[in-house]
C-alpha positions in Angstrom: -12.5 3.2 49.2 -11.6 6.1 51.4 -8.0 5.1 51.4 -7.9 5.0 47.6 -9.4 8.4 47.4 -6.9 9.8 49.8 -4.0 8.3 48.0 -5.2 9.6 44.6 -5.6 13.1 46.1 -2.1 13.0 47.6 -0.6 11.7 44.4 -2.3 14.5 42.4 -0.9 17.1 44.9 2.6 15.5 44.6 2.4 15.7 40.8 1.5 19.4 41.0 4.3 20.2 43.4 6.7 18.2 41.2 5.6 20.2 38.1 6.1 23.5 40.0 9.6 22.6 41.3 10.7 21.5 37.8 9.5 24.8 36.3 11.2 26.8 39.0 14.7 25.2 38.4 17.1 27.0 36.1 18.5 25.2 33.1 22.1 24.7 32.4 22.4 27.5 29.8 19.8 30.0 31.0 18.5 31.7 34.1 15.3 30.3 35.4 13.0 31.3 38.2 15.2 29.5 40.6 17.8 32.3 40.5 15.4 34.9 41.9 16.6 34.2 45.4 19.9 35.9 44.8 22.5 33.3 45.5 22.1 29.6 44.6 21.2 27.4 47.5 23.8 24.6 47.6 23.8 21.7 49.9 27.1 20.2 51.0 29.1 23.4 50.1 29.5 25.4 47.0 31.6 23.0 44.9 29.7 19.7 45.2 26.4 18.2 45.7 23.0 19.2 44.3 21.1 22.4 44.9 18.0 22.3 47.0 15.6 22.2 44.1 17.2 19.1 42.7 17.0 17.4 46.0 13.3 18.3 46.3 12.7 17.1 42.7 14.3 13.7 43.5 12.2 13.3 46.7 8.9 14.3 45.0 9.7 12.0 42.1 10.4 9.1 44.4 7.2 9.7 46.3 5.3 9.9 43.0 6.6 6.6 41.7 6.1 4.8 45.0 2.6 6.2 45.4 1.7 5.1 41.8 3.0 1.6 42.5 1.0 1.4 45.8 -2.1 2.8 44.1 -2.0 0.3 41.3 -1.6 -2.6 43.7 -4.5 -1.4 45.8 -6.6 -0.7 42.7 -6.1 -4.2 41.3 -7.0 -5.8 44.7 -10.2 -3.8 44.9 -11.1 -4.6 41.3 -10.5 -8.3 42.1 -12.9 -8.1 45.1 -15.6 -6.4 43.1 -15.3 -9.1 40.4 -15.8 -11.8 43.0 -18.9 -10.0 44.3 -20.3 -9.5 40.8 -19.8 -13.1 39.6 -23.0 -14.9 38.9 -24.1 -17.4 41.6 -25.2 -20.9 40.8 -29.0 -21.4 40.9 -30.4 -22.8 44.1 -31.6 -26.0 42.3 -28.1 -26.8 41.2 -26.8 -26.3 44.8 -29.2 -28.9 46.2 -28.1 -32.5 45.9 -30.2 -35.0 44.1 -31.6 -37.8 46.3 -29.6 -41.0 46.2 -31.4 -44.1 44.8 -31.6 -45.6 48.3 -33.6 -42.6 49.6 -36.1 -42.7 46.7 -39.5 -44.1 47.5 -40.9 -46.7 45.2 -43.4 -45.5 42.7 -47.0 -46.5 43.6 -48.3 -49.4 41.6 -51.6 -49.2 39.9 -54.3 -51.6 41.3 -55.5 -54.3 39.0 -59.3 -54.3 38.7 
C-alpha cells in the first residue's frame, strides 16, 4: 500500500509540472511566458531540434504515461488480492468429509421382550 501511495503522489507531482511546463511554452503565433528569458533556449543549434521546454514536456509526458500504466497494473493486482481475501469461505461442516460406509457403526438393535 505504501508503494501505491508513493506512486500516486509522484504521478500527481508529474502532472502538475507537466501543466506548468505546457503553460510556460509559447505558441506558434504569440509570445508566451517562455520568451521571458530573453533568447530562446535551443538544443542542437539554432536551426534544428526542439527547444528545452519541448524536451521537458516530452519527458514529463512519457513519465506520466508510464507511471499511469504501472499504477493501473499495481492497482488491479492489489484489488485482485483483496477480492481473494474477501471471498466467502466454505462452512466448516462442508469441509469435513462424510464417513464412508465401511467406517459406520451398525445401528443398535432393539431387544425383543
